[in-house]
C-alpha positions in Angstrom: -72.0 -71.8 27.6 -75.7 -70.9 27.3 -77.6 -74.4 25.8 -79.9 -73.9 22.8 -82.8 -75.0 25.2 -82.3 -72.2 27.2 -81.9 -70.2 24.6 -84.7 -71.3 23.0 -87.0 -70.9 26.6 -86.0 -67.3 26.7 -87.8 -66.7 23.7 -90.7 -68.4 24.4 -90.7 -67.0 27.6 -90.2 -63.5 26.0 -93.1 -64.1 23.4 -95.7 -65.3 26.3 -95.2 -61.5 27.8 -95.9 -59.9 25.1 -98.2 -62.0 23.0 -100.2 -62.9 26.6 -101.8 -59.1 26.9 -102.2 -57.8 23.7 -104.3 -61.4 23.0 -106.3 -60.8 25.7 -106.7 -57.2 24.8 -107.6 -58.4 21.0 -110.0 -61.4 22.5 -111.7 -58.7 25.1 -112.6 -56.5 22.6 -113.9 -58.3 19.7 -115.4 -61.5 22.0 -116.6 -59.7 24.9 -116.9 -55.9 23.3 -114.7 -54.6 25.5 -113.8 -50.7 25.6 -109.6 -50.2 24.6 -109.1 -47.5 27.7 -109.7 -50.1 30.6 -106.5 -52.0 29.5 -104.3 -48.8 28.9 -105.6 -47.8 32.3 -104.5 -51.2 33.9 -101.7 -50.8 32.4 -101.1 -47.1 33.7 -102.1 -48.0 37.3 -99.5 -51.0 37.4 -96.6 -48.6 36.5 -97.5 -45.7 38.9 -98.5 -47.9 42.1 -96.9 -50.4 41.7 -93.4 -49.6 39.9 -93.6 -45.7 41.4 -95.2 -45.6 44.5 -94.8 -48.8 46.2 -91.1 -48.6 45.6 -90.7 -45.2 46.7 -92.6 -46.4 49.8 -90.1 -49.1 50.5 -87.5 -47.1 49.8 -88.6 -44.7 53.2 -89.5 -47.7 55.4 -86.5 -50.7 54.4 -84.0 -48.0 54.9 -85.5 -46.9 58.9 -84.8 -48.9 61.9 -88.0 -50.9 61.6 -86.5 -52.0 57.9 -83.8 -53.6 59.4 -85.7 -55.4 61.1 -88.0 -56.6 58.1 -85.2 -57.2 56.3 -83.5 -59.4 58.7 -86.6 -61.6 59.6 -87.7 -63.8 56.9 -91.3 -64.4 57.2 -92.0 -60.7 58.4 -89.8 -59.7 55.3 -92.9 -61.9 53.0 -95.9 -60.8 55.2 -94.4 -57.2 54.5 -94.3 -57.8 50.9 -97.8 -59.1 50.6 -99.5 -56.3 52.0 -97.3 -53.6 50.2 -98.5 -55.2 47.1 -102.0 -55.4 47.9 -102.3 -52.7 49.5 -100.9 -50.3 46.8 -102.3 -52.4 43.7 -105.9 -52.9 45.2 -106.0 -49.7 46.2 -104.8 -48.3 42.5 -107.2 -50.3 40.8 -110.4 -49.7 43.3 -109.6 -45.4 42.4 -108.9 -45.9 38.7 -112.3 -48.1 38.7 -114.2 -45.0 40.9 -112.2 -42.2 38.9 -111.4 -42.5 35.5 -113.2 -45.7 34.5 -116.3 -44.3 36.1 -118.0 -44.1 32.8 -117.2 -47.0 31.7 -118.6 -49.3 34.2 -121.9 -49.8 32.4 -119.7 -52.9 30.7 -118.4 -55.6 33.1 -116.1 -57.1 30.7 -114.3 -53.8 30.9 -112.9 -55.4 34.5 -111.3 -58.1 32.0 -109.6 -55.9 29.6 -107.9 -53.5 32.9 -106.8 -56.8 34.4 -105.1 -57.6 31.1 -103.6 -54.0 30.9 -102.5 -54.3 34.3 -101.0 -57.7 34.3 -100.4 -57.6 30.9 -97.8 -54.6 31.8 -96.3 -56.5 34.5 -95.4 -59.3 32.7 -93.8 -57.3 30.1 -91.7 -55.5 32.8 -90.9 -58.1 34.6 -90.6 -61.0 32.8 -89.9 -59.1 29.1 -87.1 -56.9 29.8 -86.1 -59.8 31.2 -85.9 -62.1 28.8 -84.3 -59.5 26.3 -81.6 -59.0 28.8 -80.8 -62.8 28.9 -80.9 -63.7 25.7 -78.6 -60.5 24.7 -75.9 -62.0 28.1 -76.5 -65.5 26.0 -75.6 -64.4 22.7 -72.6 -62.2 24.0 -71.7 -65.9 26.7 -71.7 -68.1 23.6 -69.7 -65.8 21.1 -66.7 -65.0 23.6 -68.1 -61.8 24.2 -68.7 -61.4 28.0 -65.7 -58.5 28.1 -67.9 -56.5 26.4 -70.5 -56.4 29.6 -67.6 -56.2 32.5 -64.7 -54.2 30.5 -65.9 -51.0 31.8 -67.5 -52.3 35.1 -65.5 -52.5 38.8 -66.4 -53.2 42.4 -69.8 -54.9 42.9 -71.5 -53.7 39.3 -68.8 -56.2 37.9 -69.4 -58.6 40.5 -73.2 -58.6 39.7 -72.9 -59.1 36.0 -70.4 -62.2 36.6 -73.3 -63.5 38.5 -75.5 -63.0 36.3 -73.2 -64.7 33.6 -72.5 -67.7 35.6 -76.1 -67.8 36.8 -77.2 -68.2 32.8 -74.6 -70.9 32.2 -75.7 -72.8 35.7 -79.5 -72.6 35.1 -81.4 -75.6 34.2 -83.1 -74.5 31.1 -86.7 -75.4 32.2 -86.3 -72.7 34.5 -86.6 -70.3 31.6 -90.1 -71.7 30.5 -91.5 -71.6 34.2 -91.0 -67.5 34.3 -93.6 -68.1 31.4 -95.4 -70.1 33.3 -95.2 -68.1 36.0 -96.6 -65.4 34.2 -99.5 -66.4 32.7 -100.7 -67.8 36.3 -100.4 -64.1 37.1 -102.0 -62.4 34.6 -105.0 -64.5 35.0 -104.7 -63.2 39.3 -104.7 -59.6 38.2 -107.5 -60.5 35.8 -109.7 -62.1 38.8 -108.7 -59.4 41.5 -109.7 -57.0 38.9 -113.3 -58.2 38.9 -113.9 -58.2 42.9 -112.7 -54.9 42.8 -114.7 -54.0 40.3 -117.6 -54.8 42.2 -116.7 -53.3 44.8 -116.3 -50.1 43.5 -119.8 -50.0 41.6 -121.7 -51.6 44.3 -121.4 -50.9 47.7 -123.5 -54.4 48.7 -120.2 -56.2 47.9 -117.6 -53.6 49.2 -116.5 -56.3 50.9 -114.8 -57.6 47.8 -112.5 -54.8 47.7 -110.8 -55.7 51.0 -111.1 -59.3 50.1 -109.0 -58.5 46.9 -106.4 -57.0 49.2 -106.1 -60.6 51.2 -106.2 -62.4 48.4 -103.2 -60.4 47.0 -101.1 -60.8 50.3 -101.7 -64.1 50.5 -100.4 -65.0 47.4 -97.2 -63.0 47.7 -96.8 -63.5 50.7 -96.7 -67.6 50.2 -94.3 -67.0 47.3 -91.9 -65.0 49.4 -92.3 -67.6 52.5 -91.8 -70.7 50.6 -88.8 -68.6 48.4 -87.0 -67.8 51.8 -86.9 -71.6 53.1 -85.5 -72.9 50.2 -88.7 -75.0 48.5 -88.4 -75.7 45.3 -89.5 -73.7 42.4 -91.7 -76.5 41.0 -93.3 -76.4 44.6 -94.0 -72.3 44.8 -95.0 -72.4 41.4 -97.6 -75.2 42.1 -98.9 -73.7 44.9 -99.3 -70.2 43.7 -100.9 -71.8 40.4 -103.5 -73.7 42.7 -104.0 -70.4 44.6 -104.9 -68.5 41.1 -107.3 -71.3 39.9 -109.1 -70.8 43.1 -109.2 -67.0 43.5 -110.4 -67.2 39.5 -113.0 -69.7 39.7 -114.4 -67.3 42.7 -114.1 -64.3 40.8 -116.2 -66.4 37.8 -118.7 -66.4 40.0 -118.9 -63.5 41.6 -118.6 -61.9 37.1 -122.1 -64.4 36.5 -124.0 -63.2 39.6 -123.4 -59.7 39.3 -123.6 -59.7 35.7 
């Protein structure tokens, strides 16, 4: 059985995944007078650069001889993942600010709106869809209908579903809530990185902020992967990522105020 508390926390995380980006979009629009377009551009850029182009690159690189080495070495895989995420996402951001959003750079609040879209769609895809699947599985488990999930499956596909079912019943309830907390930090980081790249695209004098954003993105993702691969407690990992995110957000706030 999946505990009631686990299901409650799945619902909370699901609400966070949708309410956070929508709430930020409304707030930036009303309080900061940002345009709506950057929000949707942020969503599109995240999907294109992170979920399409980056995944295609992974498929090519990780299927090569170099990929075998990367996959077989924990620290190398962490560095690789961090570099790829940083380069693809920040490049997508920079190109969007230099092209599609070029005419909207007078409003610096549009950097915040873009970040809400960029990080928001990531929250929906990674946490929202996962939470929905978890809730469906949980209902089927608790009503004794898991056969619906496995009846037509064989081999590895059946094994994967059985492992997912077992994970839902064995995972501590609080970990389902932690997914929502992690996404809050992720959205904050995406907004902070958007601010850095925004001013880099807008002003040549601070173009250094573009590679700085790549480095920050790399450090956060690589640190998370490295700690995870070494069996560090998920609470410690999220604490480290939270601290790194807060530092990045403080830096972005200072730059935003200075350049505005």
